[in-house]
C-alpha positions as a Markdown table, in Angstrom:
| # | Residue | x | y | z |
|---|---|---|---|---|
| 1 | Met | 58.5 | 34.6 | 165.5 |
| 2 | Trp | 54.8 | 34.6 | 164.7 |
| 3 | Trp | 54.3 | 38.3 | 165.4 |
| 4 | Ala | 56.9 | 39.3 | 162.8 |
| 5 | Val | 54.5 | 37.8 | 160.2 |
| 6 | Ile | 51.1 | 38.9 | 161.7 |
| 7 | Leu | 52.0 | 42.5 | 162.6 |
| 8 | Pro | 52.6 | 43.8 | 159.0 |
| 9 | Leu | 49.3 | 42.2 | 157.9 |
| 10 | Leu | 47.4 | 43.9 | 160.7 |
| 11 | Val | 49.0 | 47.3 | 159.8 |
| 12 | Arg | 48.1 | 46.8 | 156.1 |
| 13 | Met | 44.5 | 45.9 | 157.0 |
| 14 | Phe | 44.2 | 48.9 | 159.3 |
| 15 | Arg | 45.5 | 51.3 | 156.5 |
| 16 | Asn | 43.0 | 49.9 | 154.0 |
| 17 | Arg | 40.1 | 50.5 | 156.4 |
| 18 | Ile | 41.1 | 54.1 | 157.0 |
| 19 | His | 41.6 | 54.7 | 153.3 |
| 20 | Lys | 38.0 | 53.3 | 152.5 |
| 21 | Lys | 36.6 | 55.4 | 155.4 |
| 22 | Val | 38.0 | 58.8 | 154.6 |
| 23 | Gly | 39.1 | 58.5 | 151.0 |
| 24 | Pro | 42.4 | 59.9 | 149.6 |
| 25 | Leu | 43.6 | 63.0 | 151.5 |
| 26 | Thr | 44.9 | 66.0 | 149.6 |
| 27 | Arg | 47.5 | 68.2 | 151.3 |
| 28 | Val | 46.7 | 71.9 | 151.1 |
| 29 | Gly | 48.2 | 75.2 | 152.2 |
| 30 | Tyr | 46.4 | 77.8 | 154.3 |
| 31 | Tyr | 45.9 | 81.5 | 154.8 |
| 32 | Arg | 45.0 | 83.1 | 158.1 |
| 33 | Val | 41.7 | 84.9 | 158.4 |
| 34 | Asp | 42.1 | 86.1 | 162.0 |
| 35 | Thr | 44.8 | 88.6 | 161.2 |
| 36 | Ala | 44.5 | 92.1 | 159.8 |
| 37 | Tyr | 46.1 | 91.4 | 156.4 |
| 38 | Asn | 45.7 | 87.6 | 155.9 |
| 39 | Glu | 49.3 | 87.1 | 156.7 |
| 40 | Trp | 51.3 | 83.8 | 156.8 |
| 41 | Gln | 50.2 | 82.4 | 153.5 |
| 42 | Tyr | 51.3 | 78.8 | 152.8 |
| 43 | Pro | 50.2 | 77.7 | 149.3 |
| 44 | Val | 50.8 | 74.0 | 148.4 |
| 45 | Lys | 51.5 | 72.9 | 144.9 |
| 46 | Leu | 49.1 | 70.1 | 143.7 |
| 47 | Ser | 50.6 | 70.0 | 140.2 |
| 48 | Glu | 53.2 | 71.9 | 138.1 |
| 49 | Glu | 50.6 | 74.7 | 137.6 |
| 50 | Val | 48.0 | 74.4 | 140.3 |
| 51 | Ser | 48.4 | 75.4 | 144.0 |
| 52 | Ile | 45.8 | 75.8 | 146.7 |
| 53 | Met | 45.1 | 77.4 | 150.1 |
| 54 | Leu | 42.3 | 76.9 | 152.6 |
| 55 | Pro | 41.1 | 79.6 | 155.1 |
| 56 | Tyr | 42.3 | 78.9 | 158.6 |
| 57 | Gln | 41.8 | 80.4 | 162.0 |
| 58 | Ser | 44.2 | 79.3 | 164.8 |
| 59 | His | 42.0 | 79.3 | 167.9 |
| 60 | Thr | 38.6 | 78.1 | 166.7 |
| 61 | Glu | 37.6 | 74.5 | 167.3 |
| 62 | Asp | 34.7 | 74.4 | 164.9 |
| 63 | Lys | 36.0 | 75.4 | 161.4 |
| 64 | Thr | 32.6 | 75.2 | 159.7 |
| 65 | Asp | 31.9 | 79.0 | 159.9 |
| 66 | Ile | 35.4 | 79.8 | 158.5 |
| 67 | Leu | 35.0 | 77.5 | 155.5 |
| 68 | Glu | 31.5 | 78.8 | 154.8 |
| 69 | Asn | 32.4 | 82.5 | 155.0 |
| 70 | Asn | 35.9 | 82.6 | 153.4 |
| 71 | Pro | 37.0 | 81.4 | 150.0 |
| 72 | Val | 39.3 | 78.6 | 149.1 |
| 73 | Val | 42.0 | 80.1 | 146.9 |
| 74 | Ile | 43.3 | 78.2 | 143.9 |
| 75 | Arg | 46.1 | 79.6 | 141.8 |
| 76 | Ile | 47.1 | 78.6 | 138.3 |
| 77 | Gly | 50.6 | 79.7 | 137.2 |
| 78 | Arg | 51.6 | 83.1 | 138.4 |
| 79 | Asn | 48.7 | 85.4 | 137.5 |
| 80 | Thr | 45.4 | 83.4 | 137.6 |
| 81 | Leu | 43.5 | 83.2 | 140.9 |
| 82 | Ile | 40.2 | 81.4 | 141.6 |
| 83 | Tyr | 38.1 | 81.9 | 144.7 |
| 84 | Cys | 35.6 | 79.1 | 145.3 |
| 85 | Asn | 33.5 | 77.6 | 148.1 |
| 86 | Tyr | 34.8 | 74.7 | 150.1 |
| 87 | Tyr | 31.4 | 72.9 | 150.3 |
| 88 | Asp | 29.9 | 73.8 | 146.9 |
| 89 | Asn | 32.3 | 74.0 | 144.0 |
| 90 | Met | 35.9 | 73.5 | 145.1 |
| 91 | Arg | 36.0 | 69.8 | 144.3 |
| 92 | Glu | 34.5 | 70.3 | 140.8 |
| 93 | Val | 36.8 | 73.3 | 140.0 |
| 94 | Leu | 39.9 | 71.4 | 141.3 |
| 95 | Ser | 39.1 | 68.3 | 139.3 |
| 96 | Ile | 38.9 | 70.3 | 136.1 |
| 97 | Leu | 42.1 | 72.1 | 136.7 |
| 98 | Leu | 44.1 | 69.0 | 137.8 |
| 99 | Ser | 42.9 | 67.1 | 134.7 |
| 100 | Gly | 44.5 | 69.8 | 132.5 |
| 101 | Glu | 41.2 | 71.2 | 131.2 |
| 102 | Lys | 40.3 | 74.9 | 131.2 |
| 103 | Leu | 37.3 | 76.4 | 132.9 |
| 104 | Lys | 34.6 | 77.6 | 130.6 |
| 105 | Glu | 33.9 | 80.8 | 132.4 |
| 106 | Glu | 35.9 | 83.9 | 131.3 |
| 107 | Pro | 38.0 | 85.4 | 134.1 |
| 108 | Arg | 37.8 | 89.1 | 135.2 |
| 109 | Thr | 41.2 | 90.7 | 134.5 |
| 110 | Leu | 42.4 | 93.2 | 137.0 |
| 111 | Thr | 45.2 | 95.5 | 135.8 |
| 112 | Arg | 47.5 | 97.7 | 137.9 |
| 113 | Thr | 50.8 | 99.6 | 137.2 |
| 114 | Phe | 53.8 | 98.9 | 139.4 |
| 115 | Val | 57.3 | 100.3 | 139.4 |
| 116 | Asp | 60.5 | 98.2 | 139.4 |
| 117 | Val | 62.3 | 100.2 | 142.1 |
| 118 | Gln | 65.7 | 98.9 | 141.1 |
| 119 | Arg | 65.6 | 99.5 | 137.4 |
| 120 | Arg | 63.3 | 102.6 | 137.5 |
| 121 | Tyr | 60.7 | 101.6 | 135.0 |
| 122 | Glu | 56.9 | 101.1 | 135.2 |
| 123 | Arg | 55.2 | 97.9 | 134.2 |
| 124 | Val | 51.6 | 96.7 | 134.0 |
| 125 | Val | 50.6 | 93.7 | 136.0 |
| 126 | Glu | 47.5 | 91.8 | 134.9 |
| 127 | Leu | 45.8 | 89.3 | 137.2 |
| 128 | Lys | 43.1 | 87.0 | 136.0 |
| 129 | Phe | 40.5 | 86.5 | 138.6 |
| 130 | Tyr | 37.7 | 84.0 | 138.8 |
| 131 | Asp | 35.2 | 84.5 | 141.6 |
| 132 | Phe | 33.0 | 81.4 | 142.2 |
| 133 | Phe | 32.4 | 82.4 | 145.8 |
| 134 | Ser | 29.6 | 84.9 | 145.0 |
| 135 | Trp | 31.1 | 88.0 | 146.6 |
| 136 | Ser | 34.1 | 90.1 | 145.9 |
| 137 | His | 37.6 | 89.6 | 147.5 |
| 138 | Asn | 40.9 | 91.3 | 147.1 |
| 139 | Pro | 43.0 | 88.9 | 145.1 |
| 140 | Trp | 46.2 | 90.9 | 145.1 |
| 141 | Glu | 47.4 | 89.6 | 148.5 |
| 142 | Phe | 47.8 | 86.1 | 147.1 |
| 143 | Ala | 49.9 | 87.2 | 144.1 |
| 144 | Lys | 52.6 | 89.3 | 145.8 |
| 145 | Asp | 55.5 | 87.7 | 143.9 |
| 146 | Leu | 54.1 | 89.3 | 140.7 |
| 147 | Phe | 55.2 | 92.7 | 142.0 |
| 148 | Ala | 58.0 | 91.7 | 144.4 |
| 149 | Glu | 60.4 | 94.0 | 142.6 |
| 150 | Ser | 58.2 | 97.0 | 143.6 |
| 151 | Tyr | 58.5 | 96.3 | 147.3 |
| 152 | Ile | 59.2 | 99.4 | 149.5 |
| 153 | Ala | 60.7 | 98.7 | 152.9 |
| 154 | His | 59.7 | 102.1 | 154.5 |
| 155 | Ala | 57.9 | 105.2 | 153.2 |
| 156 | Gly | 60.6 | 107.4 | 154.7 |
| 157 | Glu | 58.3 | 110.1 | 156.1 |
| 158 | Arg | 55.2 | 110.1 | 158.2 |
| 159 | Leu | 53.8 | 112.6 | 155.7 |
| 160 | Tyr | 54.6 | 110.3 | 152.8 |
| 161 | Glu | 52.9 | 107.4 | 154.5 |
| 162 | Leu | 49.7 | 109.5 | 154.9 |
| 163 | Phe | 49.8 | 110.6 | 151.2 |
| 164 | His | 50.7 | 107.1 | 149.9 |
| 165 | Leu | 54.2 | 108.3 | 148.7 |
| 166 | Ala | 57.6 | 106.9 | 149.4 |
| 167 | Lys | 61.3 | 107.7 | 148.7 |
| 168 | Cys | 63.2 | 104.7 | 147.4 |
| 169 | Glu | 66.8 | 103.9 | 148.4 |
| 170 | Asn | 68.0 | 105.3 | 145.0 |
| 171 | Gly | 66.2 | 108.6 | 145.7 |
| 172 | Met | 63.3 | 108.0 | 143.3 |
| 173 | Leu | 60.0 | 109.4 | 144.6 |
| 174 | Val | 57.0 | 107.1 | 143.9 |
| 175 | Ser | 53.3 | 106.8 | 144.8 |
| 176 | Thr | 52.5 | 103.6 | 146.6 |
| 177 | Thr | 49.8 | 101.1 | 147.2 |
| 178 | Arg | 49.5 | 98.8 | 150.3 |
| 179 | Ile | 48.8 | 95.1 | 149.7 |
| 180 | Ala | 48.4 | 92.6 | 152.5 |
| 181 | Gly | 50.2 | 95.0 | 154.9 |
| 182 | Ala | 53.2 | 95.6 | 152.6 |
| 183 | Leu | 54.1 | 98.7 | 150.6 |
| 184 | Tyr | 54.7 | 98.7 | 146.8 |
| 185 | Ala | 55.6 | 101.4 | 144.3 |
| 186 | Ser | 52.9 | 102.1 | 141.7 |
| 187 | Lys | 54.0 | 105.2 | 139.9 |
| 188 | Ile | 57.2 | 107.3 | 139.4 |
| 189 | Leu | 56.8 | 111.0 | 140.3 |
| 190 | Asp | 58.7 | 113.8 | 138.7 |
| 191 | Gln | 58.5 | 116.1 | 141.7 |
| 192 | Asp | 57.4 | 116.0 | 145.4 |
| 193 | Pro | 53.8 | 117.0 | 145.6 |
| 194 | Cys | 54.3 | 118.0 | 149.2 |
| 195 | Glu | 56.8 | 120.5 | 148.1 |
| 196 | Ala | 55.5 | 121.8 | 144.7 |
| 197 | Leu | 51.8 | 121.5 | 145.5 |
| 198 | Thr | 51.2 | 121.3 | 141.7 |
| 199 | Glu | 50.1 | 117.7 | 141.7 |
| 200 | Ser | 47.0 | 116.4 | 143.4 |
| 201 | Ile | 47.4 | 113.9 | 146.2 |
| 202 | Ala | 45.1 | 111.0 | 145.8 |
| 203 | Gly | 42.2 | 111.1 | 148.3 |
| 204 | Trp | 43.1 | 114.5 | 149.7 |
| 205 | Glu | 42.1 | 118.1 | 149.0 |
| 206 | Val | 45.2 | 120.2 | 149.0 |
| 207 | Thr | 45.3 | 123.9 | 149.8 |
| 208 | Gly | 48.1 | 126.3 | 148.9 |
| 209 | Ser | 49.2 | 126.8 | 152.5 |
| 210 | Gln | 50.7 | 123.3 | 152.9 |
| 211 | Met | 47.5 | 121.9 | 154.3 |
| 212 | Ala | 45.4 | 119.0 | 153.1 |
| 213 | Tyr | 42.2 | 117.4 | 154.3 |
| 214 | Arg | 40.3 | 114.2 | 153.7 |
| 215 | Leu | 36.6 | 113.9 | 154.2 |
| 216 | His | 35.1 | 110.9 | 156.0 |
| 217 | Glu | 31.4 | 110.2 | 156.8 |
| 218 | Asn | 31.2 | 112.4 | 159.9 |
| 219 | Glu | 34.8 | 113.6 | 160.4 |
| 220 | Val | 37.6 | 115.5 | 158.6 |
| 221 | His | 41.2 | 114.4 | 158.8 |
| 222 | Ile | 43.4 | 117.5 | 158.4 |
| 223 | Val | 47.2 | 117.5 | 158.1 |
| 224 | Gly | 49.6 | 120.4 | 157.7 |
| 225 | Trp | 53.4 | 120.4 | 157.2 |
| 226 | Glu | 56.5 | 122.5 | 156.9 |
| 227 | Ser | 60.0 | 121.8 | 155.5 |
| 228 | Ser | 61.9 | 120.7 | 158.6 |
| 229 | Glu | 65.3 | 122.4 | 158.0 |
| 230 | Pro | 64.3 | 126.1 | 157.9 |
| 231 | Ala | 61.6 | 125.5 | 160.6 |
| 232 | Tyr | 64.1 | 124.0 | 163.1 |
| 233 | Glu | 66.9 | 126.5 | 162.1 |
| 234 | Lys | 64.6 | 129.3 | 163.1 |
| 235 | Arg | 63.8 | 127.7 | 166.5 |
| 236 | Ile | 67.5 | 126.9 | 167.1 |
| 237 | Glu | 68.5 | 130.6 | 166.5 |
| 238 | Arg | 65.8 | 131.8 | 168.8 |
| 239 | Val | 66.9 | 129.4 | 171.6 |
| 240 | Ala | 70.6 | 130.2 | 171.1 |
| 241 | Arg | 69.9 | 133.8 | 172.2 |
| 242 | Phe | 69.8 | 132.5 | 175.8 |
| 243 | Ile | 73.2 | 130.7 | 175.6 |
| 244 | Pro | 76.4 | 132.3 | 176.7 |
| 245 | Asp | 78.5 | 133.6 | 173.7 |
| 246 | Ala | 81.3 | 131.2 | 174.5 |
| 247 | Asp | 79.0 | 128.2 | 174.2 |
| 248 | Lys | 76.6 | 129.4 | 171.5 |
| 249 | Glu | 78.2 | 127.9 | 168.3 |
| 250 | Gly | 78.8 | 124.6 | 170.1 |
| 251 | Phe | 75.2 | 124.6 | 171.2 |
| 252 | Lys | 73.9 | 125.1 | 167.6 |
| 253 | Val | 76.2 | 122.4 | 166.2 |
| 254 | Phe | 75.1 | 119.9 | 168.9 |
| 255 | Leu | 71.4 | 120.6 | 168.2 |
| 256 | Lys | 71.7 | 120.2 | 164.4 |
| 257 | Glu | 73.7 | 116.9 | 164.8 |
| 258 | Asn | 71.2 | 115.4 | 167.3 |
| 259 | Leu | 67.8 | 116.5 | 166.2 |
| 260 | Asn | 67.6 | 113.9 | 163.4 |
| 261 | Phe | 64.6 | 115.6 | 161.8 |
| 262 | Thr | 63.1 | 114.3 | 158.6 |
| 263 | Lys | 62.4 | 116.4 | 155.4 |
| 264 | Tyr | 59.0 | 117.5 | 156.8 |
| 265 | Val | 57.5 | 118.2 | 160.2 |
| 266 | Glu | 53.8 | 117.5 | 160.2 |
| 267 | Phe | 50.8 | 117.7 | 162.5 |
| 268 | Glu | 47.4 | 116.2 | 162.1 |
| 269 | Ile | 44.0 | 116.5 | 163.7 |
| 270 | Val | 40.5 | 114.9 | 163.2 |
| 271 | Val | 37.5 | 117.2 | 163.7 |
| 272 | Pro | 33.7 | 116.9 | 163.2 |
| 273 | Lys | 32.8 | 117.7 | 159.6 |
| 274 | Leu | 30.4 | 120.5 | 160.7 |
| 275 | Leu | 33.0 | 122.2 | 162.8 |
| 276 | Phe | 35.5 | 122.1 | 159.9 |
| 277 | Phe | 33.2 | 123.7 | 157.3 |
| 278 | Leu | 32.0 | 126.3 | 159.8 |
| 279 | Asn | 35.5 | 127.7 | 160.3 |
| 280 | Lys | 38.3 | 126.1 | 158.2 |
| 281 | Glu | 40.8 | 128.9 | 159.1 |
| 282 | Gln | 40.5 | 128.1 | 162.8 |
| 283 | Gln | 41.3 | 124.5 | 162.2 |
| 284 | Tyr | 44.3 | 125.4 | 160.0 |
| 285 | Ala | 45.5 | 127.7 | 162.8 |
| 286 | Glu | 45.4 | 124.8 | 165.2 |
| 287 | Ile | 47.5 | 122.8 | 162.9 |
| 288 | Lys | 50.1 | 125.5 | 162.7 |
| 289 | Lys | 50.2 | 125.8 | 166.5 |
| 290 | Gly | 50.7 | 122.0 | 166.7 |
| 291 | Ile | 53.7 | 122.2 | 164.3 |
| 292 | Ala | 55.3 | 125.0 | 166.2 |
| 293 | Arg | 54.8 | 123.1 | 169.5 |
| 294 | Lys | 56.3 | 120.0 | 168.1 |
| 295 | Ile | 59.4 | 121.8 | 166.8 |
| 296 | Arg | 59.8 | 123.6 | 170.2 |
| 297 | Glu | 59.5 | 120.4 | 172.2 |
| 298 | Asp | 62.0 | 118.6 | 170.0 |
| 299 | Val | 64.5 | 121.5 | 170.3 |
| 300 | Phe | 64.1 | 121.7 | 174.1 |
| 301 | Cys | 64.6 | 118.0 | 174.5 |
| 302 | Val | 67.9 | 118.1 | 172.7 |
| 303 | Ala | 68.9 | 121.3 | 174.5 |
| 304 | Lys | 68.5 | 119.5 | 177.8 |
| 305 | Asn | 70.9 | 116.8 | 176.6 |
| 306 | Trp | 73.4 | 119.6 | 175.6 |
| 307 | Leu | 73.0 | 121.1 | 179.0 |
| 308 | Ser | 73.7 | 117.8 | 180.7 |
| 309 | Lys | 76.8 | 117.4 | 178.5 |
| 310 | Val | 78.1 | 120.9 | 179.2 |
| 311 | Asn | 77.4 | 120.5 | 182.9 |
| 312 | Asp | 79.4 | 117.2 | 183.0 |
| 313 | Glu | 82.3 | 118.8 | 181.1 |
| 314 | Lys | 82.5 | 121.8 | 183.4 |
| 315 | Leu | 82.0 | 119.6 | 186.5 |
| 316 | Leu | 85.0 | 117.3 | 185.4 |
| 317 | Glu | 87.1 | 120.4 | 184.9 |
| 318 | Ala | 86.3 | 121.7 | 188.4 |
| 319 | Ile | 87.1 | 118.4 | 190.3 |
| 320 | Pro | 90.9 | 118.3 | 191.0 |
| 321 | Asp | 92.8 | 115.4 | 189.4 |
| 322 | Asp | 94.6 | 114.5 | 192.6 |
| 323 | Leu | 91.3 | 114.1 | 194.6 |
| 324 | Val | 91.2 | 110.5 | 196.0 |
| 325 | Ile | 88.0 | 108.6 | 195.2 |
| 326 | Thr | 87.2 | 105.4 | 197.0 |
| 327 | Ile | 84.9 | 102.4 | 196.6 |
| 328 | Asp | 82.7 | 103.8 | 199.3 |
| 329 | Asp | 82.2 | 106.9 | 197.2 |
| 330 | Ser | 80.8 | 104.8 | 194.5 |
| 331 | His | 78.4 | 103.0 | 196.8 |
| 332 | Ser | 77.3 | 106.4 | 198.3 |
| 333 | Ser | 76.6 | 107.8 | 194.8 |
| 334 | Gly | 74.0 | 105.1 | 194.3 |
| 335 | Asn | 76.0 | 102.5 | 192.3 |
| 336 | Cys | 75.3 | 98.9 | 193.5 |
| 337 | Val | 78.0 | 96.9 | 195.3 |
| 338 | Pro | 78.3 | 94.1 | 192.7 |
| 339 | Gly | 78.4 | 96.6 | 189.8 |
| 340 | Thr | 81.1 | 98.7 | 191.5 |
| 341 | Gln | 83.2 | 95.6 | 192.3 |
| 342 | Ala | 82.9 | 94.4 | 188.6 |
| 343 | Phe | 84.1 | 97.8 | 187.4 |
| 344 | Val | 87.1 | 97.8 | 189.9 |
| 345 | Asp | 88.1 | 94.3 | 188.9 |
| 346 | Gln | 88.1 | 95.3 | 185.2 |
| 347 | Tyr | 89.8 | 98.6 | 185.4 |
| 348 | Phe | 91.5 | 98.9 | 188.8 |
| 349 | Pro | 92.2 | 95.3 | 189.9 |
| 350 | Gly | 93.3 | 94.9 | 193.5 |
| 351 | Lys | 92.7 | 98.6 | 194.4 |
| 352 | Thr | 90.2 | 100.2 | 196.8 |
| 353 | Glu | 90.8 | 103.8 | 195.7 |
| 354 | Thr | 92.1 | 105.9 | 192.8 |
| 355 | Thr | 92.5 | 109.5 | 191.8 |
| 356 | Ala | 89.9 | 111.6 | 190.0 |
| 357 | Gly | 92.4 | 112.1 | 187.2 |
| 358 | Glu | 92.6 | 108.3 | 186.6 |
| 359 | Leu | 88.8 | 107.9 | 186.9 |
| 360 | Lys | 88.1 | 110.7 | 184.4 |
| 361 | Lys | 89.4 | 108.4 | 181.7 |
| 362 | Tyr | 86.2 | 106.4 | 182.0 |
| 363 | Ser | 83.8 | 109.4 | 182.3 |
| 364 | Asp | 81.9 | 108.2 | 179.3 |
| 365 | Lys | 80.3 | 105.5 | 181.5 |
| 366 | Arg | 77.1 | 106.5 | 183.2 |
| 367 | Glu | 78.1 | 104.9 | 186.6 |
| 368 | Val | 81.4 | 106.9 | 186.7 |
| 369 | Met | 79.6 | 110.2 | 186.0 |
| 370 | Arg | 77.2 | 109.3 | 188.8 |
| 371 | Val | 80.2 | 109.2 | 191.2 |
| 372 | Phe | 81.6 | 112.6 | 190.0 |
| 373 | Arg | 78.2 | 114.2 | 190.4 |
| 374 | Tyr | 77.9 | 112.9 | 193.9 |
| 375 | Ile | 81.4 | 114.2 | 194.8 |
| 376 | Ala | 80.6 | 117.7 | 193.3 |
| 377 | Lys | 77.5 | 117.9 | 195.4 |
| 378 | Arg | 79.2 | 116.6 | 198.5 |
| 379 | Asp | 82.2 | 118.9 | 198.2 |
| 380 | Gln | 80.1 | 121.8 | 196.9 |
| 381 | Ile | 82.3 | 122.1 | 193.8 |
| 382 | Val | 81.0 | 124.8 | 191.5 |
| 383 | Gly | 81.2 | 124.5 | 187.8 |
| 384 | Lys | 77.7 | 124.1 | 186.4 |
| 385 | Val | 76.1 | 126.4 | 183.8 |
| 386 | Lys | 72.4 | 127.4 | 183.8 |
| 387 | Leu | 70.2 | 127.2 | 180.7 |
| 388 | Asp | 67.2 | 129.3 | 181.2 |
| 389 | Ile | 64.9 | 129.3 | 178.1 |
| 390 | Pro | 61.4 | 130.7 | 178.5 |
| 391 | Ala | 58.7 | 128.4 | 177.2 |
């Protein structure tokens, strides 16, 4: 067939024309410039040592402004980064590097200490940094694998996050640095500065009353904190005075198991700088009130859960085991028809009624307790306790 011979020739001619028109194409990676921390980085290797990334913005048709105002990032090996301009010097720099030659300019070397959080030792990371783009950038975000062993998943405390601290999984306390949105350990600490108040906290002025403040241009960020355990214990004891003696110990245990408080409870405010320096003590008093309010609200929230639990237990005791409960009772309590039928099919197949004693076996289910509360109200069954705690 004639087309079997002609078609490959046409394809070859078309490819040659395209190649002459645009030249050889180089595949590159990219980094996002429309996100807070330049996330989603995709470097592409051009040779054994050289990889490259272009700036990229997902929802812009014209990329000219992006290429003019953001650097092309070229990386050599693990610890050498080059920032250059797409239109001016990228091609020249890339040609030199791919030919195996070295750049004549001396790089600026940035040095930082990181902690290997698994093996508990500090190490120095050196990053060689060429900037041919004429203004400074943060090179660390493109070299994260240099300090991957220092990665911290979570600071562990809100207070630690504020003060650039973290507790590692092995219990080691470290100071941290944030790079491209991720947290890394930078120094091992002998003691907790929030507890001892003997070490300075970077960027903050610390007072002896577990208060710290940071000055901004027109505002002051103030934070105060207390050790959670004694602070919550004190509030629990105070609230427990209003609980009947028979339930008091169970109440305390329930609260301690369900509060889930961290090591510190903190409160922070931001005030105008003039107001802060006119009356520091007043601002500190506001912080202390905020901490007390936070503790009180946490305890009351859990106390309500305890009240609901005790109410349900006493309500179940008060309802006779031989009381007959029907499907209609479930509907009247507010459970939907399909949901009720699904429950009956699973636990009481073929039945339209059962006894309260049998249904109590499933009282851990919300829809079942809804039925019991409805019956207690309908039949005026007494058995509830009252928790009256003044605010």
